[in-house]
MARNUKOL-125603 format. One record per residue (C-alpha): x, y, z; residue in one letter. Coordinates in Angstrom, 3 decimals. Example, Ala and Ser with C-alpha at 12.3 -4.5 7.8 and 13.67 -1.06 7.14 Angstrom:
REM residues 2
      east     north        up  type
    12.300    -4.500     7.800     a
    13.670    -1.060     7.140     s
END
This chain:
REM residues 365
      east     north        up  type
   216.623   -41.008   139.694     m
   219.102   -43.759   138.907     s
   220.760   -44.247   135.539     l
   218.870   -47.524   135.011     t
   215.610   -45.799   135.264     r
   216.466   -43.210   132.628     l
   216.930   -45.594   129.693     f
   215.966   -48.945   128.612     i
   218.489   -51.195   126.757     v
   216.932   -52.699   123.611     m
   219.129   -55.325   121.872     i
   218.357   -55.191   118.155     a
   218.408   -58.111   115.629     v
   222.138   -59.040   115.286     s
   224.201   -61.306   112.987     l
   226.649   -63.550   114.684     a
   229.485   -64.949   112.460     w
   232.697   -66.981   113.290     t
   235.857   -65.401   111.865     a
   239.163   -67.233   111.013     p
   240.992   -67.805   114.446     r
   244.574   -67.645   115.433     v
   243.806   -69.362   118.678     n
   241.255   -72.197   118.796     a
   240.394   -71.086   122.375     q
   238.914   -67.872   121.132     e
   236.183   -66.867   118.643     t
   234.960   -63.650   117.199     t
   231.423   -62.482   116.816     v
   229.638   -59.225   116.072     s
   226.858   -57.714   117.871     a
   224.525   -54.734   117.716     r
   222.682   -52.876   120.533     g
   220.626   -49.727   121.000     a
   219.674   -47.625   123.963     i
   216.307   -45.659   123.999     t
   216.444   -42.748   126.136     v
   213.364   -42.265   128.250     m
   214.097   -38.683   129.605     d
   215.686   -36.090   127.356     w
   219.354   -35.714   128.479     f
   222.719   -35.726   126.727     r
   224.095   -39.219   126.726     l
   227.133   -39.299   129.318     n
   229.899   -41.681   129.781     a
   227.988   -43.955   132.210     d
   225.185   -44.408   129.831     a
   227.661   -45.330   126.889     r
   229.517   -47.833   129.277     r
   226.382   -49.574   130.153     e
   225.378   -49.789   126.554     a
   228.676   -51.332   125.747     r
   228.354   -53.909   128.571     q
   224.835   -54.842   127.231     s
   226.282   -55.349   123.735     v
   228.864   -57.565   125.172     k
   226.089   -59.745   126.633     v
   224.508   -59.784   123.247     n
   227.715   -60.850   121.691     a
   228.076   -63.665   124.019     l
   224.441   -64.870   123.540     e
   225.062   -64.777   119.716     n
   227.958   -67.041   120.277     y
   225.886   -69.354   122.669     i
   222.968   -69.540   120.061     a
   225.359   -71.079   117.407     e
   225.815   -74.189   119.478     g
   222.271   -75.523   119.376     g
   219.461   -76.069   121.861     v
   221.497   -77.984   124.390     a
   224.097   -75.289   124.852     r
   221.422   -72.713   125.070     q
   219.680   -74.748   127.917     r
   222.981   -74.943   129.739     l
   223.591   -71.213   129.319     y
   220.172   -70.378   130.778     e
   221.310   -72.357   133.968     q
   224.310   -70.125   134.348     h
   223.066   -66.978   132.813     r
   223.551   -64.745   135.898     q
   227.110   -65.876   136.155     t
   227.854   -64.898   132.655     f
   226.236   -61.571   132.972     v
   227.885   -60.689   136.317     d
   231.363   -61.470   134.961     n
   230.904   -60.505   131.321     i
   234.411   -59.102   130.942     d
   235.879   -62.563   131.716     r
   234.082   -64.056   128.784     y
   234.216   -61.127   126.324     v
   238.083   -60.369   126.165     l
   237.826   -57.311   124.011     s
   235.499   -55.365   121.705     t
   236.290   -53.293   118.641     t
   233.760   -50.597   117.705     t
   232.465   -50.834   114.204     l
   230.075   -48.147   114.307     s
   228.049   -45.940   116.638     e
   225.314   -43.570   116.081     e
   223.527   -41.016   118.189     e
   220.073   -39.999   117.023     d
   218.887   -37.138   119.411     r
   215.605   -36.672   117.448     k
   214.805   -40.468   117.931     a
   216.499   -40.340   121.453     k
   218.507   -43.434   120.440     t
   222.177   -44.523   120.734     f
   223.231   -47.505   118.583     t
   226.472   -49.463   118.833     l
   227.977   -52.181   116.614     v
   230.930   -54.091   117.895     v
   233.199   -57.057   117.160     r
   233.816   -59.075   120.250     a
   236.506   -61.536   121.037     q
   235.044   -64.492   123.012     i
   236.931   -66.678   125.387     n
   235.429   -69.847   124.042     a
   237.446   -72.257   126.439     a
   236.228   -70.302   129.562     l
   232.564   -70.280   128.303     v
   232.636   -74.030   127.709     q
   234.305   -74.744   131.113     a
   231.584   -72.707   132.820     t
   228.817   -74.573   130.942     l
   230.556   -77.903   132.035     d
   230.955   -76.885   135.539     s
   227.502   -77.795   136.695     g
   227.323   -81.075   134.954     s
   226.973   -84.408   136.729     a
   230.243   -85.652   135.249     t
   232.059   -82.704   136.657     a
   230.622   -83.388   140.203     a
   231.354   -87.202   140.007     a
   234.460   -88.938   141.305     r
   236.718   -90.250   138.653     q
   235.832   -93.863   139.203     d
   232.039   -92.902   138.826     q
   232.576   -91.133   135.382     r
   231.299   -92.677   132.245     s
   233.442   -94.450   129.704     l
   233.024   -93.279   126.070     l
   234.446   -94.487   122.838     t
   234.187   -92.962   119.220     f
   235.039   -93.670   115.630     v
   235.029   -90.720   113.224     f
   236.474   -91.032   109.763     v
   237.726   -88.531   107.415     a
   237.122   -89.155   103.740     r
   237.143   -87.762   100.192     q
   235.482   -88.599    97.051     q
   237.183   -91.343    95.213     d
   234.817   -92.094    92.396     t
   231.470   -90.716    91.173     a
   229.440   -92.871    88.659     q
   226.546   -90.968    86.887     s
   223.597   -92.694    85.214     f
   221.619   -91.408    82.239     n
   217.788   -90.946    82.578     d
   215.810   -94.001    81.371     t
   212.337   -93.779    79.855     t
   209.731   -96.420    79.898     s
   206.078   -96.441    78.584     g
   204.024   -97.069    75.424     r
   202.686   -95.431    72.210     v
   198.958   -95.653    71.203     d
   198.013   -94.909    67.604     a
   194.593   -93.991    66.344     s
   193.666   -93.527    62.606     r
   190.905   -91.458    60.976     s
   189.912   -91.334    57.321     y
   188.440   -88.625    55.099     d
   186.948   -89.745    51.689     e
   185.518   -87.688    48.840     k
   183.924   -88.962    45.540     t
   182.928   -87.259    42.306     n
   180.579   -88.915    39.628     e
   179.583   -87.809    36.193     g
   177.837   -89.000    32.922     e
   178.883   -88.490    29.333     n
   175.999   -89.095    26.907     i
   176.815   -89.606    23.207     r
   174.621   -90.632    20.304     r
   175.375   -94.186    20.543     d
   176.644   -94.574    24.245     s
   176.400   -93.433    27.649     v
   179.672   -93.272    29.781     g
   180.166   -92.647    33.384     t
   183.219   -91.199    35.045     t
   184.190   -91.086    38.787     g
   187.005   -90.566    41.158     n
   187.686   -91.036    44.922     r
   190.043   -89.058    47.119     d
   190.955   -90.688    50.289     q
   193.120   -89.205    53.180     a
   194.338   -90.841    56.436     a
   195.395   -89.106    59.714     t
   197.332   -91.003    62.291     v
   197.465   -89.541    65.956     a
   200.088   -90.798    68.221     l
   199.552   -90.757    72.136     t
   202.870   -91.340    74.369     r
   202.508   -92.397    78.021     s
   205.074   -93.516    80.520     g
   207.736   -92.319    82.934     s
   211.485   -91.140    83.216     v
   213.542   -92.862    85.814     t
   216.540   -90.857    87.273     r
   219.148   -92.605    89.397     q
   221.284   -90.949    91.877     s
   225.121   -90.841    91.360     d
   226.962   -93.729    92.856     k
   229.857   -92.268    95.020     i
   232.724   -94.252    96.518     t
   234.959   -92.648    99.135     w
   238.586   -92.750   100.052     k
   238.826   -93.151   103.944     v
   241.900   -91.927   105.651     a
   243.085   -91.842   109.127     n
   242.687   -88.388   110.748     a
   244.860   -88.020   113.697     n
   243.895   -84.456   114.084     e
   240.181   -85.584   114.489     v
   241.050   -88.174   117.192     d
   243.348   -85.633   119.042     t
   240.702   -82.881   119.082     a
   237.731   -84.929   120.102     m
   239.749   -86.957   122.807     t
   240.842   -83.707   124.266     g
   237.452   -82.260   124.558     l
   235.702   -85.366   125.838     f
   238.360   -85.815   128.431     s
   238.306   -82.199   129.362     g
   234.637   -82.415   130.030     a
   235.167   -85.311   132.492     g
   234.443   -88.390   130.321     y
   236.812   -91.335   130.363     e
   237.746   -91.903   126.542     v
   238.742   -95.413   125.434     v
   240.347   -95.736   121.877     g
   238.066   -97.724   119.726     a
   241.082   -99.828   118.640     e
   241.210  -101.363   122.068     y
   237.622  -102.492   122.343     v
   237.010  -106.178   121.257     d
   234.111  -106.357   118.839     g
   234.630  -102.959   117.356     v
   236.132  -103.561   113.988     s
   237.677  -100.345   112.601     l
   238.105  -102.161   109.231     d
   234.395  -102.921   108.886     l
   233.502   -99.284   109.801     i
   235.820   -97.816   107.241     r
   234.617  -100.279   104.590     n
   231.050   -99.131   105.346     d
   231.844   -95.514   105.225     f
   233.978   -96.066   102.109     g
   230.905   -97.405   100.127     a
   227.908   -95.388   101.700     g
   226.892   -92.667   104.100     d
   226.116   -94.927   107.103     d
   226.972   -98.083   108.747     l
   225.346  -101.315   107.715     s
   222.834  -102.783   110.192     a
   225.342  -105.605   110.851     a
   228.260  -103.473   111.537     t
   226.275  -101.182   113.663     l
   224.902  -104.142   115.778     r
   228.448  -105.626   116.143     a
   229.881  -102.226   117.205     t
   227.204  -101.397   119.723     a
   227.461  -104.990   121.127     d
   231.336  -104.706   121.444     g
   230.971  -101.453   123.306     a
   228.305  -102.801   125.623     r
   230.181  -106.096   126.310     t
   233.241  -103.850   127.200     a
   231.359  -101.940   129.806     g
   231.333   -98.743   127.680     i
   227.883   -97.001   127.830     p
   228.504   -94.199   125.168     y
   229.522   -94.885   121.556     l
   229.850   -92.041   118.991     a
   230.515   -92.473   115.251     y
   230.435   -90.430   111.983     g
   232.165   -89.013   108.929     t
   233.963   -85.762   108.114     l
   233.745   -85.278   104.318     d
   236.447   -83.160   102.803     v
   235.430   -81.125    99.831     g
   237.275   -79.690    96.944     i
   239.589   -76.750    97.668     r
   239.192   -73.270    96.266     d
   240.297   -69.752    96.986     r
   238.832   -67.550    99.612     d
   237.807   -64.320    97.871     p
   238.373   -62.048   100.939     v
   241.809   -63.361   102.330     t
   243.158   -65.023    99.269     g
   244.068   -68.144   101.308     n
   243.106   -71.722   100.263     v
   239.663   -72.654   101.395     r
   238.584   -76.200   102.231     v
   235.142   -77.242   103.278     p
   234.281   -80.256   105.620     v
   230.859   -81.621   106.147     t
   230.200   -83.389   109.375     v
   227.568   -85.949   110.277     t
   227.572   -88.072   113.349     g
   225.643   -89.808   116.240     k
   226.151   -90.472   119.855     l
   224.535   -93.679   121.260     l
   223.808   -94.851   124.737     d
   224.208   -98.716   124.394     v
   223.403   -99.689   128.001     t
   219.867  -100.749   127.304     g
   218.574  -103.630   125.292     r
   218.371  -101.294   122.214     f
   220.759   -98.384   121.516     p
   219.367   -94.966   121.925     k
   220.353   -91.844   120.189     t
   221.638   -89.153   122.631     v
   222.745   -86.703   120.145     s
   222.568   -86.324   116.292     s
   224.887   -83.952   114.501     v
   224.719   -82.629   110.880     g
   225.171   -82.585   108.149     p
   226.863   -79.291   109.142     v
   229.507   -77.513   106.961     l
   232.787   -75.941   108.245     y
   235.409   -74.028   106.238     i
   239.096   -74.248   106.917     g
   241.513   -71.533   105.716     l
   245.374   -71.801   105.289     g
   248.343   -70.944   103.314     a
   248.086   -74.376   101.407     d
   245.595   -77.068   101.031     e
   247.066   -79.186   103.754     n
   246.784   -76.362   106.507     i
   243.332   -75.545   105.319     a
   242.145   -79.206   105.389     r
   243.809   -79.542   108.957     t
   242.037   -76.449   110.203     n
   238.699   -77.458   108.821     a
   238.849   -80.931   110.213     l
   239.995   -79.599   113.790     n
   237.047   -77.069   113.890     d
   234.525   -79.670   112.765     a
   235.735   -82.210   115.169     a
   235.684   -79.820   118.136     a
   232.419   -78.367   117.406     k
   230.889   -81.888   117.029     t
   232.313   -83.074   120.300     a
   231.127   -80.009   122.059     r
   227.691   -80.461   120.792     q
   227.715   -84.130   122.098     m
   229.131   -83.003   125.367     i
   226.331   -80.532   125.918     n
   223.656   -83.103   125.085     e
   225.104   -85.391   127.630     l
   225.415   -82.533   130.358     n
   221.740   -81.663   129.793     v
   220.893   -85.313   130.528     r
   222.964   -85.175   133.789     d
   224.988   -88.080   132.536     v
   228.062   -88.986   134.802     r
END
């Protein structure tokens, strides 16, 4: 009887997490796996080795699942390639715990795995229409992503509107009496009167959101990261500053006052890209939060929240190809500047990857 018939590999519920990375081409995830033995026998080296290989696949699939539906669909198209060559994609594993329960006939293994993120993405991109197209057939793409921080925040007090209705009621008591004397008859009397007033209030309380203005800054690290990924996936990237009709000043002004582009700016930007023969336009913001201290490493920690869209402007009306966020990313570093740069790089790279996966699923050249 073959080893594969002696046990069934069962992948338990696992938690995937992204750790701080030294090399942006790699990422770290954790995975948990278990073997249930069908026939009673002592677990040998071959069984343990196969369990470890199965946990590597689980670790890779945890990483794939973090990238959204589009990346999952691309992975399914190449799944057998990944499984057959798992050691190329999972560079190393560190055993966190292992447990053999002979009574329950199970062997449980928990590992931390180092994933070759660059090779994984290259494999996902390998079957795309863009990768198969000649350079002169590949689509042009331009993007405008701005980094911004809060400049001012204006808060408003709650306002109350309504009316007060009053009702009044009375309670009256009278006492009368007679006093008879020899030569006269007298009467006495008194009246007690009490009034009660009831007030009824009705109306509403109005609350107004804070008004926030943003300080928009150039982010070369964002442009560099996104340009590299789009170009690496086979798209011809055109800098937005070279496209007539795309006003970087208008875009920055809009994002300085609000969370989206005005209708006029969006129409002008889409028309400018279409007139220039650029079918795909991406835009969005990366909002840098307030720094604090990471309790685990002691490093400075800076959050970045990214929101963005990728539009196909070839038709009469622009169509949304991909919508990202808001998604929060955390950057760590020895000081605030390094942590901010790491956070922006990570956010820009993952945003670009999600958009690329959406384009690949649609077989865009």
